[in-house]
N, C-alpha and C positions, 0 to 999 in steps of 0.2 A: 210497088217498091222498086228501088234502083237496083243495086247489086245486092243480091241475097246474102252474099258472103263477104261483102266489102268491109264491114266493120271487124271481120276476122282476119282478112288477108291484106288489108291496106293500112299502114300506120299513119297517124296524123302528120300532115306537112303544111306548115304555114307559109305565107307569102314571103319570098326572099327580099331582104333589103340591101340597099347599095352599101359598099364599104364605108365605114365611119369616116375616114379621113376625106373621102370623096364628097360625101354629102354634106359635111360641115362647111364645105367651100361654096355651097349654093343654098338656095331656098326652095329647091324643087322637092317634091314628095319623096320620102325616104325609100319607097319600095322600088324594086327593079321594074321598069316599064315592061308590061306584058308578061312579067315573071310568073304569073298564076296560070296562064292558059295551059302550059304543058301538064299541069297536075290537078287542075280544079275539077274535072269530070270525075276522076278517081276519088277525090276527096268528097264530092257530093254523093258518090256511091257508098260511103260509109254510113249514111243515114239509114236507120233501120226501119223507118215507117212504123213507128211504135203504135200499139193499139191506142195508148193515150200519150199523145206528143206533148210532154210537159214544156217543150220549147215554146209552144203557143202561149202558155201562161207566163213564162219567163219573159217574153216580149210584150211590153205594153201595147204595141201596135197590133198584136195578135197575128203576126206574119205567118203565112201558110207555108212554113218552112219545108216540111216533107214533100210538098207538092212541087216547089221550085227546085228542090234538091234532085228530085226524080227527073225533071226536064233537063237540068243541068248535066246530070249523068248521061242522059241520052243525047246531049248536045242540041236539044231543041230550044235554042236561045230565045226565040220569040215568044214561045209559050211560057217560058220561065219568066221573062220580063212582064208578061201580062198578069201572071199570078203574083208577082212581086209588087207590081203597081196596085193591085187590088186592095192592098191594105196600107201602102206606104207611098206618099207622094215623092219623096226624096231619097230613095235607097242609096244614091251615090254619096249622100251626106252621112247617113247612118252606117253605111258600109265602111266608112273611113273613121268616124268619130265615136261611134257607140262603144261602150265597154262590154257589150255582148252579154247581157243577162240571160239571153236564150241559150248560150253555150253553157252557162252554169247550171241550167235546168235540163240540159240534154240527157236523155236516159243512158246513152252510151257512156256519159261521164260518170256514172255511178262507179264503175270499176276500170274505165279506160279513158284515154284523152278524148274529149268531146269532138263532135263533128266541127270542122272549121266553117261554121255557118256564116260568119261575118265575111270571110274571103269569098265564099260562094256568092253571096249577095252582091259584093262590089264587083265581081267578075260579070255577073248577069247584066247589071245595069251599064257597065262600061261597054260591053259588047252591044247592048241595045242602042246606045248612043252612036257607036261606031257604024252600026248597021242601018241607021236611020229609022229605027223602030220607035224612037221616042218623038212624037209629034204633037202639035197643039191639039187640044180637044175643046174647041169653042162650043158653047151651048146651042141647041137647036133654035131656041127662042128666048127672048128676054122677058123677065117677070115684071119689069117696071119698078122694082124695088131697089133701093140703094143701101149700101153698107160701107162703113168706114172701118178699117182695120188699123189699129195703132200699134206699130212695131213690125219690123220685117225680119225678125228671127225666124227660126223654124216653126214655131206655133203660129205666128202671124201669116207666114207664106203658105202654110198648109190650109189654115182657114180660108185665106183669100182665094186659093186655087179651087177649093171645094165649093165656095159660094159662087165664084165666077162660073164654074161648070154647071151649077144649078140654075144659072140664068139671071143671077142678080148682077147689078152694076157695082163693082167693088173698087175702092180706092184705098191704097195702103200708104199710111203716113209714117215716115221715118225721119227721126231727128238728125241722124248722121248724113253725110254727103253722098253716101252710096247705100244701096239696098243690101240687106244681109244680116243686120244686127251683129251679135257676137260671132256668127259664122264668118262675117266679113272682117271684123276688126279684132275679135278675141282669140280666134283660132289661127295659129301661124301657118304660113304657106306650106311649110314642110309637112304639116299634117293633112291639109287639104288645100290644093291650089284653087284659087278663086275662079278659075274658068268654069268650074262645075257650078258655082252659083250663077255666073253670068248667063250660061246657056239655059238654065232653068228660068231666070228672069225673062229672057227673050221668049221662051215658050209661053210663059204666063202673059206677057204683053200680047202675043198673038192670040191667046184665048180671050183677051179683053180686059184684063186686070189693069188698072191704072196705078201709077206709082208717084208719090210726092215726097221727094227727099228735102232735107234741110228744114223740115217743119216739125217743131216740137209742140205737140198739143198740151196746153197748160201754160205755154209761154208765148209762142208765136201765133197760136190760135186758141181761143177760149174753148175749154171743153164743153161747156153748156151750149154754146152756139153750134158746135160740131154735132151735138146730139140732135139739135133741132133741124139741122140740115140734112141728116141721114135718117133712114127708116130704122137702122139698127147700127150699133157700134160694138166692135170686139176689141177688148184691150188685151194686147199680147206684148206688153212693153217690157217683160222680163222682170227679174228680181236683181237689180243692179246697185242696190245700196251696199257697198263693200264694207265688210267687217274691218274695223281699224285696230291699231295696237297702241293704246294710250299709255306709253311708257316715256321715261325721260329721254330726250333727244329726238322725239318723233318729228319735231319741226325742222330738223337739219336737212340741208340740201343733200340730194341723193338718195332720199327715202321716198319710194313711190308706191302707190297701189299698182297691182299687176295690170289693171285695166287703164292705168295711165301709161304704162310702159309698153305693153304688147301692141296696142293699136299703132303706135309710132313706127314700129318695125314693119308692120303691114302696110302702112302708108308709103314707105320707101318702095315696097314691091309694086304698089299701085302707081308709082311715078310722081307722087306729091312731093317727096323730099329726095335729095341726092344722098343724104346720110340722115340717120334718125337724130332728132334733137336730144334724146337721151339714149346713150350708147354704153354698152359694157365693155367696149374695146380697151384692153390693157388694164382692166380694173378687177379687184377682188369683189366678186359678186355673191351676195347672200339672198337666197329665196326663202321666205318664211311661209310655210304651208307645204304639206306634202301631197297634195292632190293633183288632179290633172292640170289645173291652171299653173300650179307650181312647176310641173314638168314642162309645160309650154315656155315658161320663163327660163328654165334651165337650157332648153334647146336653143332658144333665141339668143341667150348670152353666149353659147358656144359659137354660133354663127357669127356674132359680132366681135369675136376675138377676145373673150374675157381672159384675164390672167389666171383666175381660179373661180370655181363655182361651188358653192356649199348650199345644200337644201336642208332646212330645219323643219322637224315635225314634232309636235308636243306629245303625240301619242307613241306608245311603244312600237318597235318594229313588228309588222304582222308576221305571221307564221308562213312557211312556204307552202304548207298543205292546209286543206280545208279544216277549220276549227270544229271541234265536236259540237259546239253550241250553234253552228251554222251549217246544218246538214243539208245534203242534197234534197230538194232542188233550189234551195235559196241561193242567193248570190253572195259568196263568202268574201270576207275581207282578208285577202291574202297578199303576200309580198309580190309586187309587180315591177318589172323592169321595162320602162318604156323606151322607145327609140332615142329619146333625149338622154336618158340615164345611160344607155349604151355608149354614148358619145363622151362620157367622162364626168368629173365632179364628184363630190362627196355627199352622201346622205347621212344626216345625223338625227337620231330618234330620241324620243323622251327628254327633250330639252325645252326650256322656255327662255325668252328674251327678257332680261332684266332692264337694260337700257342701251341707248346708242351713245357712242362717244364721238365728238366732233373735233375738227381741227381749228386752226386759228381763223380760217375763212368762213366757218360755219357749215362746212360739209361733213358728212359722216366719214369716219375713218376706221372705226372698230364697233364691234358689237359684244356685249357682255351677256353671257348665258349661264344657265345653271341646269343641271339635271333634275328631273322631277319624277315622282311616283304618284300614281292615281290612288288616292286613299279617301274613303268616306265621301265620294262624290266630288273631289277637287284634286288639283294637281299640287302636291307638296314639294317645295325645293328641298334638295338633299344637301345638307351642310358639307362643305369641303369640295363641292363638285363644280365651283365656279370656274369659268374659262372665258378668255377674250380671243376673238378671232377677227382678222382684218376684214373690213367691209367698207368698200367705196362706192358701191351701188346695192341698194337693198330693195327688194320688191315684196310687197305684202300680198300673199295669195291665200287668204284665210277663209274665203267663202263670202256669201252674201247674206244680208239680213232682211230682205224684202224689197219692196218697190221704193225707188227714189223719187217717185211722182207725188208724194203725199201733199206738198205745198202748192202744186199746180193742178194737174189733172184730177187727182183724187178729190181735192177741195172743191174745185169748180163744178164737178159732177155730183158732189155730195155722196161719194161712195164710202162704204163702211169697210173697216180693215179687221182682219182676224187677230188673234192673240200674238201671232208671229210676224205681224206687219205686212202680211200679204192682203190683196184685195179679196174681201169676202164674197163667196158665191155659193149657190146651192147645188144640188146634184144635177141640174141641168145647165151648169155654167153661168146662171143668171145672178147678177148683182142685185142689190137693193134698189137700183134705179131701173125703171122700165125700159126695155130695149137695149140695155147695156150688158154685154156678156164679157167674161174674162177667161183666158186660156193660157196655158203654159205657166212659166215660172212666176208671172205676175200674180196668179192665184194659188199656185201650188208651192211656191218657194223654190229655191235653187234645186234643180233636178237634172235628169238626163235628156239628151236630144230626142230620144225615142218618146219619152213622155211629152215632150213639147209638141212633136208632130201628132201624136195620138190625141192629145187634148185640142189641138187645133182643128183636126178633122171632126172631132165629137162637137165641139162648140159650133162649128159650121153647121152641123145637122140641127142643132138646137136653134140656131138663128133662122135657118130655112124653115123649121116648123113654126117658129114665132111669126114669120113673115107671110107664110102661105097656109098654115093650118095642117100641113103634112110635109113629108120629105122623102125623097127617093135616095138621099145620100146614105152611106153605110151606118148601121146602128152604132151608137156612141159607147165609149166607156163612160164611167162616172168619175167625178173628182175624187170620190171616196174609194174607188177601186184600187187595189194595190197588187203588184206582181209578187211573185214568191221571192222577194229580196228582203235584205235587212237594212 
């Protein structure tokens, strides 16, 4: 146990952020550089080393949280890093991007603010990088087997790294021009600077993983031919078929999917553009969708100099406290204020978009909405609540409906889909095609980064077993496993 009285004597303290007006002027991460170091050991000391650590169950990766909390409290950062990497290939990603279901399951959280698990995690890994403790781990020998991984998001990268370390020759195929998937082009720089991806890629290259960018399997290369070329294939292409909004005026200029808008801002930071082809500068911006992607659009619009930013959500405003029907240790749906929301804008709940209004040039200029109530399984418009708001740039951030590879990769390989439009697989991540496995959102549907990494690791073990008849990789989770979340 760390500090036996830590949870009694030390209040919760989270990572400090830079002043709003300062951080809106740049694209650097919102947190004060090094701001956690003075407080993190004491925060780790709040961990109670519970007899039954429910944080293990809350985390899809099964992170050994009490163990590395203890090491962090004692400032044995190398040992903490070793325990952290035992279950998580990329803690610098999850420590910045994960919504921390582990904290929702923290036993201390029953009657006190939970341990700052996420902040401890990111401090451990950042110190490990700074200290040179993160090094390539190439295999002792090669198996002679080859594996293709389709997609370079967190699931694909995790699967590739595990399989490379197991001795297989792995090639990762990515249709974008850079490795990283949505980590690269879907997550704004102010949430995670892309240098964190770059150094992991270099580590993986040094271990032996090969990367092929600008290649879309199903278009640039036939999926069936790829299967014949490799001993096994892992599909980790994500669930990128965006949910649309089929209302009047959808065709107007200035209405974009979030994943049409966000990547352009990231490409500016990569040096591809001097200015984004689609910018919020000087415009009334409306973001439709109240989730994390919507918040990313809000923060991006602020940095581009939007005149106003309004975020719409069809659901009612969540409560500030844990709802009674979502008891501990589930992950509750509560009201959250992200760093993007701290920076300004308006959030409007329980409204639905009726139509977009255009100007004489065919560009959107206003949005017509109405308040709704959820009745008998559907959202019912409330008479007399109609409203018109200015909207010169609209981003749709309403989630995803499954794979967008149905007419290419899926068809060429003869893969089956489940009822939700995801690639069907069994408990061992195996599809209906021999030697073809699926991990992450492509098989699970839109989910969390921790689930993507967990499934990538587990699918890697299944592939290793398929290729060799046994595996020394960590025991897997199953696609049907669920954490204590709602």
